[in-house]
C-alpha positions as CSV (number, residue, x, y, z in Angstrom):
1,X,114.5,79.4,93.7
2,X,113.5,78.7,90.2
3,X,109.6,79.5,90.8
4,X,111.0,83.1,92.2
5,X,113.3,83.5,89.1
6,X,110.2,82.9,86.7
7,X,108.5,85.5,88.4
8,X,111.4,87.9,88.3
9,X,112.0,87.1,84.8
10,X,108.7,86.1,83.1
11,X,110.1,86.4,79.6
12,X,113.2,84.2,80.0
13,X,112.6,80.7,78.7
14,X,112.9,78.0,81.3
15,X,115.6,76.2,79.3
16,X,117.7,79.3,79.0
17,X,117.2,79.9,83.0
18,X,118.7,76.7,83.9
19,X,121.6,77.3,81.4
20,X,122.5,80.6,83.2
21,X,122.3,78.8,86.6
22,X,124.5,76.2,85.3
23,X,127.1,78.9,84.2
24,X,126.7,80.8,87.3
25,X,125.3,83.6,85.4
26,X,122.5,83.4,88.2
27,X,123.6,82.7,91.8
28,X,122.6,82.1,95.3
29,X,124.5,83.9,98.1
30,X,127.4,84.0,95.8
31,X,127.4,80.2,95.1
32,X,126.3,78.1,92.0
33,X,122.6,77.1,92.4
34,X,120.5,74.3,91.0
35,X,117.1,76.2,91.2
36,X,115.6,73.9,93.7
37,X,116.8,75.6,96.7
38,X,114.3,76.7,99.1
39,X,114.7,80.4,99.6
40,X,114.7,82.0,103.2
41,X,114.7,85.9,104.2
42,X,118.2,87.2,103.7
43,X,119.4,85.1,100.9
44,X,121.1,86.9,98.0
45,X,120.2,86.2,94.2
46,X,122.2,87.9,91.9
47,X,122.0,88.0,87.9
48,X,124.9,88.8,85.8
49,X,123.2,90.0,82.7
50,X,123.5,93.2,81.0
51,X,120.7,95.6,81.8
52,X,119.2,95.5,78.3
53,X,118.8,91.7,78.6
54,X,117.6,92.0,82.3
55,X,114.7,94.3,81.0
56,X,114.2,92.0,78.4
57,X,113.6,89.1,80.6
58,X,111.7,91.1,82.7
59,X,109.1,92.1,80.0
60,X,109.3,95.8,80.4
61,X,106.4,96.8,78.1
62,X,104.2,94.5,79.8
63,X,105.1,95.5,83.1
64,X,105.0,99.3,82.2
65,X,101.0,98.6,80.9
66,X,100.2,96.9,84.0
67,X,101.6,99.6,86.3
68,X,99.6,102.3,84.2
69,X,96.5,100.3,84.8
70,X,97.2,100.2,88.6
71,X,97.6,104.1,88.6
72,X,94.7,104.6,86.1
73,X,92.3,102.6,88.3
74,X,93.6,104.7,91.8
75,X,92.9,107.9,89.9
76,X,89.6,107.2,88.4
77,X,87.7,104.7,90.6
78,X,86.0,106.8,93.0
79,X,84.1,106.0,96.5
80,X,86.5,103.2,97.7
81,X,87.6,104.0,101.1
82,X,90.0,102.2,103.6
83,X,88.5,100.5,106.7
84,X,91.6,99.0,108.1
85,X,95.3,98.5,107.2
86,X,98.3,97.1,108.9
87,X,101.5,95.9,107.4
88,X,100.0,92.8,105.8
89,X,96.3,93.3,105.0
90,X,94.1,96.1,103.9
91,X,90.3,95.9,104.0
92,X,88.3,98.3,101.9
93,X,84.8,99.3,101.5
94,X,83.9,99.0,97.9
95,X,80.7,100.8,96.3
96,X,78.2,99.2,94.1
97,X,79.2,99.3,90.4
98,X,82.8,98.7,90.8
99,X,84.2,95.1,90.4
100,X,86.4,93.2,92.8
101,X,88.7,91.8,90.1
102,X,88.8,92.6,86.4
103,X,86.7,90.2,84.2
104,X,88.5,91.3,81.0
105,X,91.7,92.8,80.4
106,X,90.5,96.5,79.9
107,X,88.3,96.5,83.1
108,X,89.5,98.5,86.2
109,X,88.6,97.2,89.6
110,X,89.2,97.1,93.3
111,X,92.2,95.1,92.9
112,X,93.9,97.5,90.5
113,X,92.7,100.5,92.8
114,X,94.5,98.8,95.9
115,X,97.6,98.2,94.0
116,X,97.7,101.7,92.7
117,X,97.3,103.3,96.2
118,X,100.0,101.1,97.4
119,X,102.3,102.5,95.0
120,X,101.1,106.0,95.4
121,X,101.7,105.9,99.3
122,X,105.3,104.1,98.8
123,X,104.0,101.0,100.5
124,X,105.0,99.0,97.4
125,X,107.4,99.6,94.7
126,X,107.7,98.5,91.3
127,X,110.6,96.2,91.8
128,X,108.3,94.4,94.6
129,X,105.8,93.8,92.0
130,X,108.3,91.6,89.9
131,X,107.9,88.9,92.6
132,X,104.8,89.4,94.3
133,X,101.5,91.0,93.3
134,X,98.9,92.0,96.2
135,X,95.5,91.0,95.5
136,X,92.0,91.1,96.9
137,X,91.1,87.6,98.8
138,X,87.3,87.7,98.5
139,X,84.9,88.9,95.7
140,X,81.7,91.1,95.8
141,X,79.4,91.2,92.8
142,X,79.9,94.4,90.7
143,X,76.6,95.7,92.1
144,X,77.1,94.4,95.7
145,X,78.8,97.0,98.1
146,X,80.8,96.4,101.5
147,X,83.9,94.8,102.7
148,X,86.7,93.3,100.5
149,X,89.6,91.8,102.1
150,X,93.0,92.3,100.4
151,X,96.3,90.7,101.2
152,X,99.2,93.3,101.0
153,X,102.0,90.9,101.6
154,X,102.3,87.2,101.0
155,X,101.8,86.4,104.2
156,X,98.7,88.7,104.7
157,X,97.1,86.8,101.3
158,X,98.1,83.3,102.7
159,X,96.3,84.2,106.1
160,X,93.1,85.6,104.5
161,X,93.0,83.0,102.1
162,X,93.1,80.3,104.9
163,X,90.6,82.1,107.0
164,X,88.2,82.0,104.2
165,X,88.7,78.6,103.1
166,X,88.4,77.3,106.9
167,X,85.6,79.4,107.6
168,X,87.4,81.2,110.5
169,X,85.9,84.7,109.6
170,X,82.5,85.5,110.1
171,X,80.9,87.2,107.2
172,X,77.6,89.3,107.6
173,X,75.6,91.3,105.1
174,X,72.4,93.7,105.0
175,X,69.8,93.3,102.4
176,X,66.2,94.2,101.9
177,X,63.9,91.3,100.5
178,X,60.5,90.9,99.4
179,X,57.7,89.5,101.5
180,X,57.9,89.1,105.3
181,X,60.6,87.0,107.0
182,X,59.3,87.0,110.8
183,X,62.1,84.7,112.4
184,X,65.7,83.8,112.2
185,X,66.2,80.5,109.9
186,X,69.3,78.8,108.6
187,X,68.8,77.5,105.0
188,X,70.8,74.7,103.1
189,X,70.4,74.2,99.4
190,X,72.2,73.0,96.5
191,X,73.9,75.6,94.1
192,X,74.9,75.3,90.4
193,X,76.1,78.3,88.2
194,X,75.6,78.6,84.4
195,X,78.9,80.4,83.2
196,X,77.3,81.3,80.0
197,X,74.3,83.2,81.5
198,X,76.2,84.3,84.7
199,X,73.2,82.9,86.6
200,X,72.9,80.2,89.4
201,X,70.2,77.7,90.5
202,X,69.5,76.8,94.0
203,X,67.2,73.7,95.0
204,X,66.6,72.1,98.3
205,X,67.5,68.9,96.9
206,X,71.3,67.6,95.7
207,X,71.5,67.4,91.9
208,X,74.5,66.8,89.8
209,X,77.6,68.9,90.0
210,X,75.8,71.4,92.6
211,X,77.4,72.7,95.8
212,X,76.0,72.7,99.1
213,X,75.5,76.4,100.5
214,X,74.5,77.4,103.8
215,X,73.0,80.7,104.7
216,X,71.4,82.0,107.9
217,X,68.7,84.9,108.0
218,X,67.8,87.3,110.8
219,X,65.0,89.7,110.5
220,X,65.9,93.4,111.8
221,X,62.5,95.1,110.8
222,X,59.3,94.4,108.8
223,X,57.2,96.5,106.6
224,X,54.0,95.5,104.8
225,X,55.8,93.7,101.7
226,X,59.5,93.8,102.5
227,X,62.2,92.6,105.5
228,X,65.2,94.0,106.1
229,X,67.7,91.1,106.8
230,X,71.1,90.6,108.5
231,X,72.6,87.4,106.6
232,X,75.3,85.5,107.5
233,X,77.2,83.3,105.1
234,X,78.6,79.9,106.1
235,X,79.4,79.3,102.5
236,X,80.6,81.9,99.9
237,X,79.4,80.8,96.2
238,X,78.2,83.2,93.6
239,X,75.2,85.2,93.9
240,X,74.3,83.0,97.0
241,X,72.5,85.1,98.8
242,X,70.5,86.5,96.1
243,X,69.6,83.1,94.7
244,X,69.0,81.4,97.7
245,X,66.5,84.1,98.9
246,X,64.9,84.0,95.6
247,X,64.4,80.4,95.5
248,X,62.3,80.8,98.8
249,X,60.2,83.7,97.1
250,X,62.2,86.5,99.1
251,X,64.0,88.1,96.0
252,X,66.2,91.3,96.8
253,X,64.7,94.7,96.3
254,X,65.9,95.8,92.8
255,X,67.5,92.6,91.9
256,X,66.5,92.3,88.1
257,X,68.5,88.8,87.6
258,X,66.4,87.1,90.2
259,X,63.4,89.1,90.8
260,X,60.3,89.5,88.9
261,X,61.0,91.5,85.9
262,X,58.0,94.1,86.0
263,X,58.0,94.5,89.7
264,X,61.7,95.3,89.9
265,X,61.7,97.3,87.1
266,X,59.0,99.4,88.8
267,X,61.0,99.4,92.1
268,X,64.0,100.7,90.2
269,X,62.2,103.6,88.7
270,X,60.6,104.2,92.0
271,X,63.7,104.2,94.2
272,X,66.2,105.2,91.3
273,X,67.8,101.9,91.8
274,X,70.1,100.5,89.4
275,X,71.1,97.2,91.2
276,X,70.0,95.2,94.2
277,X,70.3,96.4,97.7
278,X,72.9,94.1,99.4
279,X,75.7,95.0,101.3
280,X,78.8,93.1,103.1
281,X,78.2,95.0,106.4
282,X,81.0,93.7,108.7
283,X,83.4,90.6,109.3
284,X,84.5,89.2,112.6
285,X,88.2,87.7,112.9
286,X,89.0,84.6,114.8
287,X,89.8,85.2,118.4
288,X,93.6,84.9,119.6
289,X,93.0,81.4,120.7
290,X,91.5,80.5,117.6
291,X,94.2,81.9,115.6
292,X,97.0,79.9,117.8
293,X,95.1,76.7,117.2
294,X,94.2,77.0,113.6
295,X,96.6,79.3,112.4
296,X,99.3,79.6,114.3
297,X,101.9,80.8,111.6
298,X,100.1,83.9,111.1
299,X,99.6,85.0,114.8
300,X,102.2,87.3,114.8
301,X,101.4,89.0,111.5
302,X,97.6,89.5,112.3
303,X,97.6,89.6,116.4
304,X,96.1,93.0,116.2
305,X,93.1,91.8,114.2
306,X,92.4,88.6,116.7
307,X,88.8,89.2,117.6
308,X,88.2,92.4,115.8
309,X,85.1,93.4,113.9
310,X,85.3,95.7,111.1
311,X,82.2,97.3,110.1
312,X,81.3,98.9,106.6
313,X,78.8,102.0,106.8
314,X,75.7,101.7,104.7
315,X,75.7,103.4,101.3
316,X,73.6,106.4,101.6
317,X,71.1,105.2,99.0
318,X,70.7,102.3,101.2
319,X,70.1,104.2,104.4
320,X,67.2,106.4,102.8
321,X,65.3,103.5,101.3
322,X,65.7,101.6,104.5
323,X,64.1,104.8,106.2
324,X,61.4,105.1,103.8
325,X,60.3,101.3,104.1
326,X,61.0,100.9,108.0
327,X,61.1,104.2,109.5
328,X,64.1,105.8,111.5
329,X,66.1,104.4,114.4
330,X,66.8,100.9,113.4
331,X,69.8,99.3,114.8
332,X,71.9,97.0,112.6
């Protein structure tokens, strides 16, 4: 209960909150509460404050500012589309150049757009935001397009987070890399991120503080100097696909961070590119039996997603460059 109250009244000092509990100015089911009680659906929490005090404890000005940012993102960020929605989750298709989550306070991102959409459609209220804030559950690089998974409810967020943590989801990307990859291969390596430069290093051998990464690459089409790849991520680390391929001599088309600078600048000019060609193409959810075995608490909420594959259509520029390099009629 105390955790709930701290979310509801973030500007109320903890000592004062417990004082109000002792004085029965805050009650649970019309009885005195200690704050340690486990809340359940249907419980009645009442706060006997003046309206002015309640709004002060809620942090009204900060709340209004946050809501304004959600509304601004929904109004200004264009190109985000909904691929799937139920009562608990929302699956979006993100264009390149838009952040999944804000990096600095003034940023607008998919996360703010999603909350703005829910507010605008009436599926979320300002009151709801006092105790739970929907959120994206996986992050794509700013310039990677494709599928972003979002939790609309606490149950949905917990389910998606568990699926990602336990690797119950199968995530597939499409990319165009330099050189020819002629056969499917599963690669393992060790990745370490440098926060200052926002770059990662991948090596074949383990080294200090590095994380194990695993990626599977399947060639779909070959041209003289390029390969169209389907990539399956078994782990999900920052820049994993980009850095892992670059470490093998197959940097992505248009990737200035990990590719050869002069060649990449020439490519960007040739194809009017401002970023690497990498697209989160599809995600497959666990079967009903897998859900029942590994995530039984989420079966009822996400039953309609069991075994389902959600796909995000390729951006038009990606399609155009693919046709120029590999010809038409390629099956993804």
